[in-house]
C-alpha positions in Angstrom: 0.3 -0.4 -0.2 1.7 3.5 -0.7 0.5 4.8 2.7 -2.2 4.1 5.6 -4.7 5.6 4.3 -5.0 3.5 1.2 -7.7 1.7 2.9 -9.6 5.0 3.9 -10.1 5.7 0.1 -11.2 2.9 -0.5 -14.0 2.7 2.0 -14.7 6.4 1.4 -15.6 5.0 -3.2 -17.3 2.0 -2.0 -19.6 4.0 0.2 -19.9 6.8 -3.1 -20.5 3.2 -5.4 -23.3 1.9 -3.5 -25.2 5.2 -2.2 -25.2 5.9 -6.6 -26.5 2.1 -7.0 -29.3 3.4 -4.4 -30.0 6.2 -6.0 -30.5 4.4 -9.5 -32.6 1.9 -7.9 -34.5 4.3 -6.0 -35.3 6.2 -9.5 -36.4 2.7 -11.0 -38.6 2.4 -8.4 -40.5 5.9 -8.2 -40.3 5.4 -12.4 -41.9 2.1 -12.1 -45.3 3.4 -13.5 -43.7 6.0 -16.0 -44.5 5.6 -20.0 -41.4 5.1 -21.9 -39.5 4.6 -19.1 -36.4 2.5 -19.2 -34.7 0.5 -16.6 -31.5 1.7 -15.7 -28.4 -0.2 -13.7 -25.0 0.9 -12.7 -22.2 -0.5 -14.0 -19.4 -1.1 -11.0 -16.3 -1.2 -12.2 -13.3 -2.3 -10.2 -10.5 0.4 -9.8 -6.7 -0.4 -9.8 -3.8 1.9 -9.2 -0.1 1.1 -9.1 0.9 0.8 -5.5 4.2 -0.4 -3.9 7.0 1.1 -2.4 10.1 0.1 -0.2 8.8 -1.9 2.2 6.1 -3.2 0.4 6.0 -7.2 -1.0 5.6 -7.9 -4.4 2.9 -10.1 -4.1 0.8 -7.2 -1.8 1.1 -4.5 -4.2 -1.5 -3.6 -7.1 -4.3 -5.3 -4.8 -6.4 -2.7 -5.9 -7.8 0.5 -5.2 -11.9 -0.3 -5.0 -14.7 0.8 -7.3 -16.6 3.1 -9.1 -19.8 3.8 -10.9 -18.5 4.6 -14.7 -21.4 4.5 -16.6 -25.3 4.0 -15.4 -26.8 1.7 -18.5 -30.4 1.6 -20.0 -31.3 -2.0 -19.9 -32.8 -1.9 -23.8 -32.6 -4.6 -26.7 -32.6 -2.7 -29.9 -34.3 -5.2 -32.4 -36.6 -5.7 -30.6 -37.3 -1.4 -30.8 -36.7 -2.1 -34.0 -39.7 -4.6 -34.4 -41.9 -3.0 -31.8 -41.8 0.4 -34.5 -42.3 -1.6 -37.4 -45.2 -3.2 -36.3 -47.1 -0.8 -34.9 -46.8 1.2 -38.0 -48.3 -1.2 -39.4 -51.1 -1.7 -36.9 -51.7 2.3 -37.2 -52.2 1.9 -40.7 -54.9 -1.0 -40.3 -56.6 0.9 -37.4 -57.1 3.5 -40.0 -58.4 1.6 -42.8 -60.6 0.1 -40.8 -62.0 2.9 -39.2 -62.3 5.1 -42.6 -64.3 1.1 -43.9 -66.7 1.5 -40.6 -67.6 5.0 -41.4 -68.3 4.0 -44.9 -70.5 1.4 -43.2 -71.9 3.7 -41.4 -73.1 5.7 -44.6 -74.8 2.4 -46.6 -76.5 2.2 -42.8 -77.2 -1.2 -43.7 -79.0 -3.4 -43.3 -81.3 -0.5 -41.4 -85.0 1.2 -41.9 -84.3 3.6 -44.6 -81.1 2.4 -45.8 -80.8 2.4 -49.9 -81.7 -1.0 -50.2 -85.3 -0.7 -48.8 -85.9 2.4 -50.6 -84.9 0.7 -53.9 -87.8 -2.3 -53.0 -90.1 0.4 -52.2 -89.0 2.8 -55.6 -90.0 -0.8 -58.2 -92.6 -1.7 -55.3 -94.9 1.5 -56.4 -94.1 1.1 -60.2 -96.0 -2.6 -59.5 -98.3 -0.9 -57.9 -98.8 1.8 -60.5 -99.3 -1.5 -62.8 -102.4 -2.5 -61.5 -103.9 0.8 -61.6 -102.7 3.3 -63.9 -105.1 5.8 -63.9 -104.6 5.9 -60.1 -103.5 9.5 -59.3 -102.5 7.5 -55.5 -100.8 5.2 -57.9 -98.8 7.7 -59.7 -98.0 10.4 -56.7 -96.4 7.6 -54.9 -94.1 6.6 -57.7 -92.9 10.5 -57.6 -92.5 10.4 -54.2 -90.4 7.4 -54.2 -88.8 8.2 -57.1 -87.4 11.2 -54.9 -86.9 9.5 -52.2 -84.2 7.4 -53.8 -82.5 10.6 -55.6 -82.4 11.9 -52.0 -81.4 8.9 -51.1 -78.1 8.6 -53.9 -77.2 12.5 -53.4 -77.2 12.1 -50.2 -75.0 8.9 -49.7 -73.0 10.7 -52.3 -72.0 13.5 -50.5 -71.7 12.0 -47.5 -68.9 10.5 -49.5 -67.6 13.8 -50.2 -67.7 15.0 -46.4 -66.2 12.3 -45.8 -63.0 13.2 -48.1 -62.5 16.1 -47.1 -61.8 14.8 -43.4 -59.4 12.9 -44.4 -57.7 15.8 -46.3 -58.2 17.7 -42.9 -56.6 14.8 -41.4 -53.2 14.6 -43.9 -53.0 18.1 -43.0 -53.2 17.7 -39.0 -50.4 14.5 -39.4 -48.2 16.9 -41.5 -48.8 19.6 -38.2 -48.2 16.7 -35.8 -45.0 14.8 -37.5 -43.6 18.7 -37.8 -44.2 18.7 -34.0 -42.2 15.0 -33.5 -39.2 16.3 -36.0 -39.0 20.2 -33.8 -39.3 17.9 -30.5 -36.6 15.1 -31.2 -34.2 17.8 -32.4 -34.6 19.9 -29.4 -34.0 16.5 -27.2 -30.9 15.8 -29.6 -29.7 19.1 -28.4 -30.1 19.1 -24.9 -28.4 15.5 -25.0 -25.1 16.9 -27.0 -25.1 19.6 -24.3 -25.1 16.9 -21.6 -22.8 14.6 -23.7 -20.3 17.1 -23.8 -20.4 17.7 -20.1 -20.1 14.1 -19.1 -23.8 14.3 -17.8 -26.4 11.4 -18.0 -28.7 11.8 -20.6 -30.9 8.3 -19.7 -34.5 10.2 -19.2 -33.9 12.5 -22.2 -33.2 9.5 -24.4 -36.5 7.8 -23.0 -38.3 10.6 -24.2 -36.6 10.2 -27.5 -37.6 6.6 -27.7 -41.1 7.9 -26.9 -41.4 10.6 -29.7 -39.5 8.0 -32.1 -42.2 5.4 -31.3 -45.4 7.9 -31.9 -43.4 9.4 -35.0 -43.0 6.5 -36.9 -46.8 4.9 -36.5 -47.4 8.3 -38.8 -44.5 7.6 -41.7 -42.0 5.0 -42.2 -38.3 5.8 -41.7 -34.8 4.9 -40.6 -33.2 5.2 -37.3 -29.6 5.7 -36.9 -28.3 6.2 -33.4 -25.3 8.3 -33.4 -21.8 7.9 -31.2 -23.0 10.6 -28.3 -26.5 9.2 -28.0 -28.4 11.1 -30.6 -30.9 10.0 -33.2 -30.7 10.8 -37.0 -34.0 10.4 -38.9 -34.0 9.4 -42.6 -36.5 9.9 -44.9 -36.8 9.0 -48.8 -32.9 9.1 -48.4 -33.2 12.8 -46.9 -32.4 13.8 -42.9 -36.0 14.5 -41.6 -33.9 15.3 -38.3 -30.4 15.6 -36.4 -28.5 17.0 -34.4 -27.5 19.1 -36.4 -30.9 19.7 -38.9 -33.8 19.1 -39.1 -36.2 18.9 -42.1 -39.9 19.8 -41.9 -43.0 18.4 -44.3 -45.5 20.7 -46.1 -48.9 20.3 -47.6 -49.5 21.5 -51.1 -53.0 20.9 -52.9 -52.7 19.1 -56.3 -53.4 20.8 -59.3 -55.6 17.9 -60.5 -58.0 17.2 -57.2 -57.9 20.2 -55.1 -56.5 17.0 -52.6 -53.5 17.9 -50.6 -50.0 16.3 -50.7 -47.5 15.8 -48.7 -43.9 17.3 -49.8 -40.6 18.3 -47.6 -40.8 22.0 -47.1 -39.7 23.8 -50.1 -38.7 20.5 -51.8 -39.6 17.4 -53.6 -42.7 15.4 -52.8 -42.9 12.7 -50.6 -43.2 9.4 -52.4 -46.4 7.1 -50.5 -45.6 4.1 -52.4 -43.1 3.0 -49.9 -44.8 4.5 -46.9 -46.9 2.8 -44.5 -48.5 4.2 -41.5 -51.8 6.5 -40.5 -50.3 9.4 -43.4 -50.4 6.3 -45.9 -53.4 4.8 -44.3 -55.1 8.5 -45.3 -54.5 8.7 -48.7 -55.3 5.4 -49.3 -58.8 5.8 -48.1 -58.9 9.3 -49.7 -57.8 8.3 -53.0 -58.6 5.1 -53.4 -61.3 3.6 -51.1 -63.9 5.9 -51.5 -63.5 6.6 -55.1 -63.9 3.1 -55.6 -67.3 3.3 -53.6 -67.8 6.8 -55.1 -68.0 4.9 -58.8 -70.1 2.2 -57.7 -72.6 4.4 -56.6 -72.4 6.5 -60.0 -72.5 3.0 -61.7 -75.8 1.9 -59.9 -77.7 5.5 -60.0 -76.4 6.0 -63.7 -77.4 2.3 -64.8 -81.1 2.6 -62.9 -81.3 6.6 -64.6 -80.4 5.3 -68.2 -82.7 1.7 -68.0 -85.9 3.7 -66.6 -85.5 7.0 -68.4 -85.6 4.1 -71.6 -88.4 2.1 -70.3 -90.1 5.6 -69.4 -90.0 7.0 -72.9 -91.6 3.4 -74.9 -94.8 4.4 -72.9 -97.3 6.7 -73.0 -98.8 9.0 -70.2 -101.8 9.9 -69.0 -102.0 13.5 -70.3 -104.4 14.5 -72.6 -103.8 14.2 -75.7 -101.4 11.3 -75.2 -98.0 11.6 -75.4 -95.2 9.3 -75.7 -93.0 9.5 -71.8 -89.5 11.5 -71.5 -87.1 11.3 -69.3 -87.9 10.2 -66.1 -85.0 10.7 -63.9 -83.1 14.0 -64.6 -78.8 14.1 -63.7 -76.3 10.8 -64.6 -74.7 10.0 -61.6 -75.7 9.6 -58.0 -74.2 13.2 -56.9 -77.0 14.5 -59.7 -79.8 11.9 -60.1 -83.0 13.6 -59.5 -87.1 13.2 -60.6 -87.7 15.0 -63.7 -89.3 18.6 -62.5 -92.4 18.1 -65.3 -93.2 14.8 -63.7 -92.7 16.1 -60.4 -95.3 18.8 -60.9 -97.5 16.2 -63.0 -97.4 12.9 -62.3 -99.4 11.9 -65.4 -96.5 12.6 -67.8 -95.3 9.2 -66.1 -95.8 6.8 -69.0 -97.1 3.5 -67.7 -99.3 2.4 -70.5 -97.5 0.3 -73.7 -100.2 1.2 -76.0 -102.4 4.4 -74.2 -105.7 1.9 -74.0 -107.5 2.8 -70.8 -105.6 0.3 -67.6 -103.0 -0.6 -69.7 -100.5 -0.8 -67.6 -97.7 -2.9 -69.1 -95.5 -0.3 -69.5 -95.3 0.7 -65.6 -95.0 -3.4 -65.5 -92.0 -3.6 -67.8 -90.1 -0.8 -65.3 -91.0 -2.6 -61.9 -89.5 -6.1 -64.1 -85.7 -4.0 -64.4 -85.3 -4.5 -60.9 -84.6 -8.4 -62.2 -82.7 -7.0 -65.6 -78.8 -6.7 -65.6 -78.8 -3.0 -66.3 -75.9 -2.5 -64.0 -72.7 -4.1 -66.0 -74.5 -7.0 -66.2 -76.0 -7.1 -62.7 -79.1 -6.4 -61.7 -79.7 -3.3 -59.5 -80.1 -5.4 -56.2 -77.4 -7.9 -57.2 -75.1 -5.0 -57.4 -75.5 -3.4 -55.0 -75.8 -6.5 -52.5 -72.2 -7.1 -54.3 -71.1 -3.6 -53.4 -72.1 -3.7 -49.8 -70.7 -7.4 -49.6 -67.7 -6.6 -50.6 -67.2 -3.4 -47.9 -67.8 -6.0 -45.5 -65.5 -8.5 -46.6 -62.9 -5.2 -46.8 -64.1 -4.1 -43.2 -63.7 -7.8 -41.4 -60.1 -8.4 -43.3 -59.2 -4.8 -41.6 -59.9 -6.3 -38.4 -58.7 -9.5 -38.9 -55.5 -7.8 -39.5 -55.6 -5.1 -36.8 -56.5 -8.0 -34.2 -53.3 -10.2 -35.5 -51.1 -6.8 -35.0 -52.5 -6.1 -31.9 -51.4 -9.7 -30.6 -48.0 -9.7 -31.7 -47.1 -6.1 -30.7 -48.4 -7.2 -27.3 -46.2 -10.1 -27.5 -43.1 -7.7 -28.4 -44.6 -5.2 -25.6 -44.2 -8.2 -22.8 -40.5 -9.4 -24.1 -39.5 -5.2 -24.5 -41.0 -4.6 -20.2 -39.2 -8.3 -19.6 -35.6 -6.5 -20.2 -36.8 -2.7 -20.2 -39.3 -2.7 -17.6 -38.8 -2.4 -13.5 -39.5 -5.3 -11.7 -40.1 -3.6 -7.8 -39.5 -7.1 -6.7 -36.0 -7.2 -8.3 -35.0 -3.3 -7.6 -36.1 -4.2 -3.7 -33.4 -6.6 -3.9 -31.2 -4.6 -5.6 -32.1 -1.9 -2.8 -31.2 -4.5 0.0 -28.3 -5.7 -1.1 -26.6 -2.4 -2.0 -27.9 -1.1 1.5 -25.9 -4.2 2.9 -22.8 -3.2 1.0 -22.5 0.5 1.5 -22.9 -1.3 5.7 -19.7 -2.6 5.0 -18.4 0.0 3.5 -19.5 2.0 6.7 -17.3 -0.6 8.9 -14.2 -1.3 6.6 -14.2 3.0 7.2 -14.9 2.4 10.9 -12.2 0.0 10.9 -9.6 1.8 9.2 -9.9 4.8 11.0 -9.6 2.4 14.8 -6.6 1.5 12.8 -5.3 4.8 12.1 -5.4 5.7 15.8 -3.5 2.5 17.1 -1.1 3.6 14.3 -1.1 7.3 15.5 -1.8 7.9 19.0 -0.9 4.4 20.5 2.5 3.4 19.2 5.1 5.4 20.5 
């Protein structure tokens, strides 16, 4: 030993190290319920210094200089983090799609009262009743009334799809603002970590906050994460740095010149290619630009087929006017957005061409219109079959999205359990560590008293 106070120095270091370890354990216990907190563990390192001298035997040299805590580690598995981000991003995509399909189901409203399928039945049935009593003013008024109801239902359903598209478009802008907010927070945390690293400080809690923000951002966008040597993160999007400890790049929305809908691009730079994206933002574009457009097209095909077929049939018959004339267009418009009962028929139901010959009591043309429900007037399918096919397709898509979402959530739960086993705080384990560090601290204090007594003997009692 280099001097008589060497043992006291070892005892002091032991006290400091065990005290620091108890502080770390206390920090773990205090944050056992903190979202995003990563369990921390002190890393004990033995110290060795050259200790010798003229009166020190060779085998007693370099016995060790005690202990120190060289690092407080975050116990985290980066591979599990990567898996969780990937699977959570996929789950967020399907959650957004599932919610969008659920809203489309609400718009169709099947099989509730007042849905399109019920109105179709009423429309065809009124024509069948008119065929039985072609001169009945009540039957004619009922046909006109039901035609107005059908037109209104088509218009309303189509407008609800337009409204849903507008809402999804607004959500795109909201998500871009959310991304920019995350980018700013990540950049600020990176700066704090850099300052702490330069001063040799512990940045573990800031790194936990950084991981939470990256996890949230990864639900919206698909990007690559690179950890720098100073503990900061660099996020790479489409080959460009989105944020690092040195720079940040925000996103912005720009209206498409054709559709008027928002497109997403780097601020002042090129547009983001969504073909290689995943997450909530990609799902919003998918719903807005593909899914709802498809269902608007289905609705337009259905309305357009009915308009053309009913107008053609009505034009072949005779009205109840005096003198009798050939019928004209029953509907005006060309699709679900514009379909409406012809204003002249709405004002005078006698203009409905129920007769095929003009003879009194002849309702053959009204019957021909009623029979359209069983003819392939919509892309080779009957109106009922076509509409049932659209609703069935929606049901299959909704069931599939829900199945995938359920499976993704189960997978994430399993990954979270694996992550919790590594990074989560176990109170039982922390209490065990606390007792272990406490006993070591008490032993070090005993060592301090022992060395103190040795020094007292050496100084005061040896004459």
